[in-house]
Residue, then its C-alpha position, 0 to 999 in steps of 0.5 A: m500500500h502506498w505511503l500516502f495511505t499509511g503514513r511514513l514508517r516511524v521508529d518509536k523509542i521508549t524506556v520501560k522500568i522493570a522491578d527486580l531487573p537484574a543488573s546484567l540486563q540493565g539497558t537491554k534493548l528489544v525491538q518489536l515488530s507486529d501486524f505485517h499482513y504480508d499479502g501483496l497489498r497491505l505492506s509494501e516491499k519498500m517499507l518492509k525492507k526499511a523496517i528490517a534495516l531500522t531494526n538491525e540498526a538498533e542492534p537489539d538484544l532481542i527481536l520480538l514479533t507479535g503476530d499477524y504475519v499474513t492476512d488470511d491465506p498463509t501462503p505469503i509467509h514463505q515469501l515473508v520469511i525470505r525477507l525476515k531472515h535478514l533480521q539480526s539480534f544478539s539473543g535471537i528472534y521470538a514470536v507469537l501468532g495472531n488471529h489472522d495466522i490461524h484463519y484456516s485449519h492449516s495456517k498455524t502449522e504452515i506459518t509456525d514451520a516457515l518462521t521456524s525454518i529461519g530460526v524464529h522461535v514461535l511460542w504458543n503457551e510457552i516460556a522461553y529464556p533468551l535473556g536468562k532465567e532471571l527474565p522469562l519470556v512468555g508467549l501466549a496462544d492467540y486470544w481468539s483461539q481455543q487454546f488461549n489459557p494463560a493460567p497453566v503457563m503463568n502459574q509456572l513462574d514465581s511472583t518474584t520473577p520479572r517477566i515479559v509477555l507476548s500476546h497479540n491481542p491487547d484485550t488480554a491485559k485485562i485477564l492477565q491482571k491476575w498475574r505479574v506482567d512487567l511488560q506485555l507486548s501486543g499489536h492487533t489494533h493497528g493503532g486504530h488506523i484513524v487518529i484524532p491528534g490530541f484525542g486518540p483513535a477515532i473509534l473511541y468517539y465512534k458512537k457519539l460521532f455516529k449519532q451526531t452525523p446526518k442520516k444521509l452520511r451515516r453509511w459513509v461513517s460506517l464504511l470508514l470505521g467499519d465494525c471495530s467493536k469486533v476487533v477489541r473491547y478496550w480501544e483506549w489501549a489501541q496504541g502506545f504504553h499503558k499501565i493496567a493496574e500493576n502491569q505494563l502494556y505496550v501496543n505496537r501500531g503494526l506495519g500492515t494497513y487496511r482500508p481506508g488507510r492510516l491517518f495520523c497513525p504511522p506504521e511502527v518499529t518499536v525500540i524498547t530499552l529496559i531499565s531497573h525500577 
């Protein structure tokens, strides 16, 4: 999709405080990429190449991918991994799947196998330790799958141990309040696509806007914003950093774009630096 409909790719840099972060992990740098929707329409080759280059320029300790590599048909994953194999990090690349990655019965296996073939570790209700035992990485099954069940995974970890959680859908942050989550990384929302500067995603004002719109124009408002109620419940978490009770959540705006395009909501590469609290 042309950049006029997406906005130019942006690198967002944030610093996240982690309680009990070991001194050896002070300054650890993560890069998050999300929602590629690589299907020949929603993400240009030029932007993907730039996102990979910017990721490598950051010299990350760990690269984290948070789902939706394709749109519906899983076949494009085989071309996508040819591009993603150029990603570089000191401690590897870890990923979870999104709802679009399990669209068909064979999608999960095909996408997991393709990512695994280039050395990406795909986590599905699993714990990994790329940064050592003192900072586990939890990867959850997609929220809309029948296998989403965080309790058996989260209960394996001691409450004194800091951890990072990958979960494609940010709505899961509500459920994950039952456990310690020092940093949850999500995507899925594409940042809301259309953002009102100073106010946030337009969908937050959808109902009010719809009621105040003349009846002749309501059809166009619906076409513009679509039935976004099915995407997530908590649109206030559509992008950026949030505190959810004692937990922390960051939602990446993604790289791929749906119609009608993005407005004040540019595609994103996130560079995250961890420091002790």
